[in-house]
C-alpha distance (Angstrom), angle and dihedral (degrees) to the residues before:
residue distance angle dihedral
X1 . . .
X2 3.82 . .
X3 3.81 89.8 .
X4 3.80 91.0 50.9
X5 3.79 90.0 49.9
X6 3.80 93.2 51.2
X7 3.80 92.2 48.8
X8 3.79 94.0 47.7
X9 3.82 91.9 45.9
X10 3.79 91.1 53.5
X11 3.79 91.9 47.5
X12 3.77 90.9 52.3
X13 3.78 92.3 50.6
X14 3.82 97.3 48.2
X15 3.78 100.5 36.1
X16 3.77 118.1 107.9
X17 3.78 115.4 -153.1
X18 3.79 116.4 -149.3
X19 3.77 101.3 176.6
X20 3.79 148.6 39.4
X21 3.77 88.4 -84.8
X22 3.77 124.4 -97.5
X23 3.80 93.3 -85.3
X24 3.81 95.6 54.3
X25 3.81 96.0 41.8
X26 3.78 90.7 52.2
X27 3.80 93.3 47.4
X28 3.80 92.2 48.2
X29 3.81 92.7 55.9
X30 3.80 90.9 41.7
X31 3.79 96.1 54.3
X32 3.81 92.7 40.5
X33 3.80 89.1 67.4
X34 3.81 91.3 66.0
X35 3.81 92.1 58.8
X36 3.80 92.6 62.9
X37 3.81 126.4 102.2
X38 3.82 118.7 -107.3
X39 3.82 91.2 -102.7
X40 3.81 89.2 64.1
X41 3.79 97.1 32.8
X42 3.81 89.7 69.2
X43 3.80 88.1 71.2
X44 3.79 103.5 27.4
X45 3.82 100.3 46.1
X46 3.85 96.2 54.9
X47 3.81 88.2 47.1
X48 3.79 97.1 43.5
X49 3.81 92.0 115.9
X50 3.81 91.3 56.9
X51 3.81 92.7 46.7
X52 3.80 89.2 49.5
X53 3.80 98.7 46.4
X54 3.80 95.7 41.9
X55 3.79 94.0 48.6
X56 3.80 85.7 95.0
X57 3.81 98.4 50.6
X58 3.82 93.2 101.9
X59 3.81 90.1 59.1
X60 3.78 91.2 50.1
X61 3.79 88.9 49.4
X62 3.82 90.4 62.0
X63 3.80 86.7 80.2
X64 3.81 93.0 53.3
X65 3.82 107.8 33.8
X66 3.84 117.1 55.3
X67 3.82 97.6 -147.0
X68 3.81 96.4 39.5
X69 3.79 94.4 99.9
X70 3.81 92.8 61.0
X71 3.81 90.1 60.4
X72 3.81 92.4 66.6
X73 3.80 102.5 58.6
X74 3.79 148.8 14.3
X75 3.81 123.0 -145.9
X76 3.76 89.1 -147.6
X77 3.81 94.1 169.2
X78 3.81 85.7 72.4
X79 3.79 87.2 74.1
X80 3.79 98.5 61.6
X81 3.80 129.3 -93.8
X82 3.79 133.9 -18.5
X83 3.03 125.8 -44.5
X84 3.83 85.3 26.1
X85 3.80 96.2 -143.3
X86 3.80 90.8 168.2
X87 3.83 88.3 74.2
X88 3.82 111.4 80.7
X89 3.79 112.4 -130.9
X90 3.80 93.1 -145.5
X91 3.80 115.5 80.2
X92 3.79 98.6 -134.4
X93 3.79 91.6 48.6
X94 3.80 91.1 49.0
X95 3.80 91.7 49.1
X96 3.80 91.0 49.7
X97 3.79 90.8 52.2
X98 3.81 102.6 38.9
X99 3.85 107.0 12.6
X100 3.78 125.9 -115.1
X101 3.81 93.3 -96.6
X102 3.79 90.9 56.7
X103 3.78 93.0 48.0
X104 3.80 90.9 50.3
X105 3.78 89.6 50.7
X106 3.80 92.9 56.5
X107 3.80 98.3 35.1
X108 3.80 137.8 -92.2
X109 3.81 106.9 -146.6
X110 3.85 98.0 132.3
X111 3.79 91.9 51.8
X112 3.80 95.3 40.7
X113 3.79 90.0 55.0
X114 3.78 89.4 60.1
X115 3.81 90.0 51.3
X116 3.79 89.8 52.0
X117 3.80 91.3 48.0
X118 3.81 89.1 53.4
X119 3.82 90.6 50.8
X120 3.78 93.1 48.1
X121 3.80 92.0 48.1
X122 3.82 90.6 52.3
X123 3.80 90.4 48.3
X124 3.80 89.0 56.5
X125 3.81 90.4 47.5
X126 3.81 90.1 51.2
X127 3.82 89.9 45.7
X128 3.80 87.6 -132.4
X129 3.79 106.7 159.5
X130 3.80 96.1 -167.9
X131 3.80 93.1 53.3
X132 3.80 92.2 44.0
X133 3.78 91.7 55.3
X134 3.81 95.2 42.5
X135 3.79 95.2 47.9
X136 3.80 92.2 42.3
X137 3.79 91.6 54.2
X138 3.79 93.0 46.3
X139 3.80 99.9 43.3
X140 3.79 86.4 53.5
X141 3.78 88.9 60.7
X142 3.81 95.7 51.5
X143 3.81 93.0 44.6
X144 3.79 90.7 52.7
X145 3.81 91.7 48.7
X146 3.81 90.5 54.4
X147 3.81 88.2 60.1
X148 3.82 93.6 59.4
X149 3.84 113.2 97.2
X150 3.81 94.9 -146.4
X151 3.81 89.7 53.3
X152 3.79 86.5 68.2
X153 3.80 99.4 48.4
X154 3.80 133.5 72.5
X155 3.81 89.9 -136.1
X156 3.79 85.5 67.2
X157 3.79 97.2 154.7
X158 3.77 100.6 23.8
X159 3.80 88.2 -101.2
X160 3.82 92.0 142.9
X161 3.80 95.7 47.5
X162 3.80 103.6 42.2
X163 3.82 92.6 -101.5
X164 3.80 101.1 114.7
X165 3.76 110.7 166.6
X166 3.80 96.9 33.9
X167 3.82 91.6 112.0
X168 3.78 94.7 64.5
X169 3.80 89.9 36.3
X170 3.80 93.6 59.9
X171 3.79 100.0 39.7
X172 3.78 104.1 28.5
X173 3.81 114.9 20.0
X174 3.81 97.6 45.3
X175 3.83 98.2 45.1
X176 3.80 90.7 47.0
X177 3.79 90.6 49.2
X178 3.79 101.5 40.8
X179 3.80 112.4 18.6
X180 3.77 93.9 85.7
X181 3.80 101.0 8.4
X182 3.81 105.8 46.9
X183 3.84 103.2 151.4
X184 3.82 91.7 -147.3
X185 3.80 103.4 42.7
X186 3.79 102.4 19.8
X187 3.78 90.8 -120.9
X188 3.78 143.5 -29.8
X189 3.79 121.2 -67.8
X190 3.79 112.0 -114.5
X191 3.79 98.7 161.1
X192 3.78 102.1 105.3
X193 3.79 136.3 162.1
X194 3.77 125.6 -82.3
X195 3.79 131.7 -57.6
X196 3.79 114.0 -96.4
X197 3.78 133.7 -152.2
X198 3.81 112.6 -100.5
X199 3.79 109.2 -141.9
X200 3.80 95.0 -168.9
X201 3.83 111.6 24.6
X202 3.82 92.5 -179.3
X203 3.81 93.1 56.1
X204 3.80 90.2 43.2
X205 3.77 96.4 54.4
X206 3.79 94.9 41.0
X207 3.79 88.5 53.3
X208 3.80 90.5 53.1
X209 3.82 91.2 46.6
X210 3.81 90.8 52.4
X211 3.81 90.1 48.5
X212 3.79 89.1 53.4
X213 3.80 91.7 47.2
X214 3.80 91.6 51.0
X215 3.81 90.6 55.7
X216 3.81 97.9 46.9
X217 3.81 93.8 88.1
X218 3.81 90.3 51.3
X219 3.80 91.5 51.4
X220 3.81 90.5 54.6
X221 3.81 98.9 37.1
X222 3.80 96.4 49.9
X223 3.81 92.8 50.1
X224 3.79 91.2 50.7
X225 3.81 92.9 48.3
X226 3.80 92.5 47.3
X227 3.80 90.8 49.5
X228 3.83 90.4 55.5
X229 3.81 91.9 55.6
X230 3.80 100.9 33.8
X231 3.82 121.2 90.8
X232 3.81 104.4 -95.5
X233 3.81 93.5 -139.1
X234 3.81 91.3 54.3
X235 3.81 101.1 49.6
X236 3.81 93.6 86.1
X237 3.77 133.2 34.8
X238 3.78 136.0 -172.6
X239 3.77 117.2 -122.8
X240 3.78 134.9 173.7
X241 3.77 114.6 -115.5
X242 3.79 124.0 175.4
X243 3.77 89.4 -17.1
X244 3.80 94.4 -50.5
X245 3.79 128.7 104.1
X246 3.80 110.2 -129.0
X247 3.78 133.6 -176.2
X248 3.78 113.6 -129.5
X249 3.78 142.5 149.1
X250 3.79 109.7 -65.2
X251 3.78 122.2 -112.0
X252 3.80 90.9 -115.8
X253 3.81 93.2 53.2
X254 3.82 91.7 44.2
X255 3.81 93.2 51.6
X256 3.80 91.8 46.5
X257 3.82 91.8 49.3
X258 3.80 92.9 48.5
X259 3.79 90.3 50.4
X260 3.80 92.4 51.5
X261 3.82 89.6 50.3
X262 3.82 86.9 56.8
X263 3.78 95.0 -131.4
X264 3.81 95.5 -48.3
X265 3.80 94.6 144.5
X266 3.80 94.0 50.1
X267 3.82 90.1 47.5
X268 3.81 92.8 50.8
X269 3.79 90.5 47.9
X270 3.81 91.1 50.0
X271 3.80 90.7 49.2
X272 3.80 88.8 49.9
X273 3.79 92.1 54.2
X274 3.79 91.8 49.7
X275 3.81 92.2 46.7
X276 3.81 93.8 49.1
X277 3.81 93.0 51.1
X278 3.81 91.0 45.0
X279 3.82 93.1 51.1
X280 3.81 90.0 50.0
X281 3.80 89.7 49.2
X282 3.80 92.9 46.1
X283 3.81 92.6 52.2
X284 3.79 90.5 50.4
X285 3.82 93.2 48.9
X286 3.81 92.6 46.2
X287 3.80 88.7 52.2
X288 3.80 90.6 57.6
X289 3.82 98.0 -95.4
X290 3.82 96.0 -83.8
X291 3.79 119.3 -155.6
X292 3.80 102.7 -97.0
X293 3.79 92.6 -160.2
X294 3.81 89.2 68.0
X295 3.80 104.1 54.4
X296 3.78 130.0 142.5
X297 3.80 132.0 -141.9
X298 3.78 94.4 39.6
X299 3.80 97.0 162.4
X300 3.78 125.2 74.4
X301 3.78 112.0 -118.0
X302 3.78 124.7 -128.3
X303 3.81 86.8 -103.9
X304 3.81 91.1 55.3
X305 3.79 92.2 48.3
X306 3.79 90.8 46.9
X307 3.81 89.8 52.4
X308 3.81 90.9 53.1
X309 3.80 89.6 49.7
X310 3.82 91.9 49.7
X311 3.80 91.2 50.5
X312 3.79 92.7 48.5
X313 3.80 92.9 48.0
X314 3.81 91.4 47.0
X315 3.78 89.8 53.1
X316 3.81 94.4 45.9
X317 3.81 90.0 51.4
X318 3.82 94.9 44.3
X319 3.83 119.5 116.3
X320 3.81 93.7 -105.4
X321 3.82 95.0 36.3
X322 3.78 90.3 -144.8
X323 3.78 94.8 -73.1
X324 3.78 96.6 140.0
X325 3.80 90.0 54.9
X326 3.75 103.5 41.7
């Protein structure tokens, strides 16, 4: 048991979380389905398990594709001060000013989302069910990531302020602990209105990125202030997870932090769900609203199945082995 504890402790300390956490990403895609109109629900509802499980494929791909990581974030504070007007919103203009290598270094999530929207729209036009489902699951992941404050800040894991681990704390530990088990409310409310057509996807996503960036300082500051006033021996706890003892933020500290953030994490998760459903809906409308009961290519090819297997194996063999997301 001591050996297992040492291993899990080291994994927790060196792991670098790039996403909401598997739980939150899956729930975001899941709840987004229920915001769709009936004409889309006929495809999305029967395939809700696929959309849920494959919401995390982009994170698994980080261990296979070199530039995948850059698609999940943007260290927008690198480009000056809010609202970062020195950074062109159009990709070609940004490349001309900073170079593609530089943009990849500091993250490209707002631009990559527009690429994914283009791919999903074409999949609808082609009436290709496999591509529709794959791109829908994956665009949901990138949209959700853009709603995370620390995905828009170079101090993404508190590494510059002595707060290492705060990234996974905000986007993984708290949703897993409180989203469906909040002792005060009984859970977070993810039943929203209906998906809406997004007239200007670029403006929409940049607005959400700037919202995330504006909240990054609060995420860091509140944790630091709470740590100063919270009993040091109660900030962390040791819990068994999948047969392994891990060190993580205690329930008491997590609840106190969430309260001080005034529901920020729940709000960002709700906004993510709405945005995912609305991007799906927008792609469908832009494709001419094809009849989703009459699609082609409904079976995954051997190549598709092999890709899923490669991603799963890459994740299983990764340094952290997915423990912070399980």
